[in-house]
N, C-alpha and C positions, 0 to 999 in steps of 0.2 A: 612292621607295617609296610604295605606296598606303596610305591611312589605315586604321588598325585601330580599330574601334569595339567597346568592351567594355561590358557592362552587368553590374552586381553587385546582387543582390537584398538585401532587408532583413536576412536572416539572415547574409549575408556581411559586413555592416558593422555588426552589432548591438552590438559592443563596441569599445573603443579598441584592444585587441589584434588583433581581426579587421580593423579598419580599417588597422592597420599592415601586416598580412599582405597585404591587397589592394594597398596602396601598393607593396609589394615586387614583386608580380606585374606591376603597371603599369610600374614602373621596368625590369623585365626586358625587356618589349616595347620600351620606349624605347631601351634600350641595344643592342637588335638592329637599330636603325635605323628603327623604325616611328614615324611621327606617330600619336599616340594620342588618341582621344576616349573618355572614360569617362562612362557614365551610371549614376547611383546611385539606389537606392530609399531610403526613410526607414529609420532604424535600428530593427531588430527590430520591436517592437509599437508603435512610437511613433504611427503613424497611428491605430490603434485606441484608444490612450490619449488622443489629442487629440479623437477623436470622442466618447469617453466623457465627457471634460471638458466638451465642448460640451453634451451632454445634461444634465449636472449644472447648467449655467448656467441652462437654462430650456427649455421646450417650443417648438414651432413654429420649428424650425431653418431659417434662411435658407440656400438653396443657394449664393448668392453668398458670404456670409460664411464658410460652411463651406469653400469652395474657398480663400479667403484663408487660413484657419486650416490646413487640411490640407497645403497646398503648402509650408508652412514645414518640414515634416519632411524632405523631400528637399533643401531648401535647406541645412539643417544638415548633412546627410550630405556634400553637395558641398563645402561649405567645409572640413569636417574632413578629407576625403580629400585635398583640394588641399594643406592644411597638412602632411599626412602625407607626401605625395610630395615637397614642398619639403624636409622634414626629411631626406630621403634624397639630397639634392643635385641634384634635378632641378627645372627650372622648371615651375610649374603655375599655372593660374588657374581659379577657379570662376566660372561665368557663370550667370545666371538664364535661365529660358526666354525671357523678353523679350529679353535680350541675344543669345540664340541664334537668335532669329527663328522660334520655333515657333508658328505661327499656327493657331488653332483656330476652330471655330464657337462659338456662344454658349451651348451646352447645359451648364450648370453641373453638375458631378459626373460627367458622362459625355460629355465633349466629344470631337470627332474632329479630328484634325490635317488641315488644309486645305493647308498649304504650310510649307516650311522655307526661311528666308532665311539661309544660313550664312556671310554675309560676315565677321562678327566672328570666328567660329570659325576660318575660313581664315586670317585675319590672325594670330591667336594661334598657330596651328600653324606658320605661316611663320616666326614669331619663336622657334620652338623650344620652345613651352610644351605641356605636357599640358593639355588642356581638360577640365574636370570639369563635367558638366551634371546638374542635378537632373531626374530623370525624373518622369513622372506629371503634369506641369504644362505649360500653354501660356498663350497670351494671345490675345485677340481683336483685331480691327482697331481696336476702340474702347478697347484697353488694359485690358480686364477680365481678371483672372486666372481661369483655368479649370483643372480637373483632368480626367484622362482615364479615370477609373474604375479599379476593381481591376485590378492588373497593367499599368497604363498605362505604366510605365517601359519595358516591353518595346517598346511602340509607339514611345516616344520614341527608343529606341536604333535601331530599324530605320529609322525616318524619317530620322534623322541619317545613317545609313549610306548610304541611297539618295541623299540630298542631296549627300553628300561623295564619291560615287562609290567607296565603300569596296568591297573585295573581298568582304566579308561582315560579319556581325555576330556577335560571341561573347557568348552569354548565360551568365553564371556564376551557379550556383544551389546549393542545398544537396543536390541529388541528382546522381549521376554521369552520368545520361543520361535520355532519355525512355524510360519503361518501358511494357510492354504493359498494365499496370494500376498503380494506386498501390501501391508496394511495402510501404507501412505497412499496407495492407489485404490485399494478396495477396503473401505472402512469396516465392512462387516466380515472381513477375512477371519477364518477360524484358527485358533492356536492348536497345533497338532501335538498331542502328548507323546506319540511314538511313531517312528518310521523305520522301515528296514533300509539297509544301505542302498539297495537298488533304487528305491523311490527317492531317497535324498540325493543320490548322485545325479539322477535325471533332473530333479528340481534345480540343483546347482548348475548343471551343465546348460540348462535351458533358460537361465537368467536369474534365479533366486540368488541374492547377494549374501545370504547368511553364512554359507560354507563354500569352500572351493571344491569343485568336483573331484579334482585329483586327490585332495585330502580324504574324501569319503572313500575313494577307490583304495587308497593306502590303508585306511582303517579296515575295510572289508577284507582285503587280502591278508592282513596281519591279525585279524580277530580283535580289533580294538573297538570298544563301545565309545560313542561320543555323546556328551551331554551339552546341549546348547541352552544357555540361560542368560539372563540380563546381568550386566555388571552393576546396575543401579537399583535393582529391586529384587526382593526375595520371591521366588516362584519356582514351580516344578520344572519349567523348561521343557525341552523336547529330547527324548532319548532316541538316538540313532543306533540301532543294533547292527552288528556286522552282517547278519543274515536273517532271513525271516525266522521268527521263533517257532520251535516245534510246540504245538499246543499240548498242554497237560490237561486233558478233559476239554470241555466246551469253552470256546472263546467267541465273542461277537464277530460277525463277518466284517472284514475290513471294507471301508468305503471304496467304491469303484474308482472314484477320482479323489486323490488326496490333495492335489493342488493345481493351480494354473499359474504359469509364468510367462514372462515376456522378455525379450532382449532386443536391443536396437543397434547391434554392432555387426550386422551381417553384410558381407560383400560376396557377390556371385562372380565366379570366374567361368565364363563359357569358353570351353576349349575346342578349337577346331580340330577336325580329324587329323589334319596334317601336323598338328602340334603334339599329337599323342604317339608319335613314332620318332625315332632318331634322337640325336643329342639335345634338341630343343626341349623335349619332354623332361629330361633330367634337369635342365636349367630352370624350367618353370617350377618343378617340384622343389628344387633347392631354394628357390626364391621365396616360397611360401612355407618352408619346413618349420620355421620358428613360430608360425602363427597357428592358433588352434583351428583344426579342421572340424567344422560343425557337421557337415554332411558332404558326401561325395558320390558321384556316379560316373564311371568311365565305361564307354562302350567297348565291347569285346570283339566287334566285327568291323572295326575300322571307322566307326561313326564318331560323331561329336561326343563330348563329355562335359561335365560341369563339376565345380567344387564350390562349396559355400564355406567361407572362412570368417573368423572373427578378426577385426582390425584393432582390438583393444590393446594388443601388445605393441602396436606400431607407435614409435615415439611421436610421429606426426602423420596421422592417417592421410591427409591431403597429399603430402609429399610422397608417401608410399604409393598411393594410387597413380599419381602423375608419373613417377619413375617406372612403375610396373607397366603402365600403358605405353610409355615411350620405348621400353625394352622389348615388349612382347605384343605390341599393338596389332600386328598382322595375324597373330595366332590366338590371341586371347581377347575376349570381350568382357570388360568389367561392368557390372551393374551394382551401383551403390544405392544408398537410401533405402536399404531393406532392413527388416527385423523379422522376428518370429514369435509366435505364441505356441505354447505347449500345454497339453493336459497330461498329468502324471498320476499314475496309480499302479498298484501291484498287478502285473499281468495285463495292463490296459491294452497293450499292442495286439493282443490276441482276441479282442472283442470288436468285431466289425460294426456292431450296432453303435458303439461309442463314436467310431470314426464317422459314420453316416450322420449321427446327430450333430457332431461338431461341424461338419461340412455344411449342414443345413443352417446352423446358426450363422456362419460366416456369409453364406449366400443371402440370408434374410437381411443381413446388415450391409450387403453389397460390398463386401471386402474382396478385392482382387486376390486370387490365390496364385502365387508364383510357383510354389512347389509344396508337396506334403511328404512327410516321412513317418514311418512307423517303427518304433523301437519296442523292446520287450515291455518296458514300463511306461511308454509315452507315445503320444500322438503329437506331431509338430507340423505347423503350417507357416511357411515363409510368405510374408505379406509386406506391403509398403510400410516403411518405418513410422510415418505419422499415424497409422491406424492401429499400432500395437496396443496402446493403453486402453482404447475403447474396446478392442477385441478381448483383452484380458478381463475387463469388467463384465462384458456380456457373457463370456463363457463361464466365468465364475458364478454369475447370477443363475445361469441355466443349470449347471452341473453341481454346484455346491451351495448356492445361496440359502436354501431352506434348512440346511443341516445345523443341528445344535453343536455345542462344544464337543470336541473329541473326548472320548473316554480316557481315563488315566491308565497308564501301563500297569501291569500286575506288580512289578517290582522296580521302581525307578532307580536307575543307576545314579548314585550320588556319593562317590568315594570321599569327597571333601567334607562331608558332614558326619 
């Protein structure tokens, strides 16, 4: 039987009772004959609590020591889940990222996985054990502990699935599927039965919290299918295929707009022309290199440029902004308080009519437009942060509101059943 890789988010393991329920689901898969690898996030809000504790200790937080601290949350979850599985009569072992061979680069707090060396995992599986892995963490070639950024446990799970040749990767979360918008914000959001990796990556990149964009990229590159489903309810979930499926005969036309997303973590860096030449340019780019670059535009004729970055990975966004402004104040203009709304759909960026319709909606709502960007599968509009939620609701109502439930995929990926 091919290996099943399951990932459980922090809300799924936030209490001892939920931990036991997850252990029962894992044991079900084992007793159906599957070798199982489980990736877990930290319990509930423990990562945020650890970060807050670090802030109370003192200012000037070291990224290296923060990684050492924050990685403990997932380690606790892995050990507790392994104990819970053992209590149900199955063999289980919790391994650290180092023992699992999850090798990353050296960017603390936002590292990328370079390689997985799964020898120890394979030996434990061959011995009949469930292998429980702490997500979100890795180790450099120099044995430095790193973390993968918010949502990094998704990337851990997909990387392990690829390295182990798993049929796919099951992501268990607190929602029943990927929706056309955040259902807490848009009550009539539609559950999506199937997405291609390009659509899911754009949804994740532009604010959907269900999957980390890097994990979807990893899955697409390595041919890993992902199933997103609820940890608390039985349902088909959403299949994310590595690439658009080749139709065998007629298939219904895909909806033009699959989803609408919003994010509220955007900072604009306006770069003076003088800052884009010489050593100061390198200093500026080095200063922002660990933050996600959402969009960028650099003039090629000696003109001004701009970068739009996410400050989610900043330990303290206010301190980050103050220090950045003090260091590069003459060369860089910071604009905070920004967000973005995006429409996502297969090939959407090549449809000018959709862009014009979206602009018309924002104009009718008198939403100031800071910048717009077109991607292959998306249209994105940078706007003031307080207007993000209302714009998501309005765009969803116009582009998706009347659509019924999405059709089910032809052959749902479900290796654990």
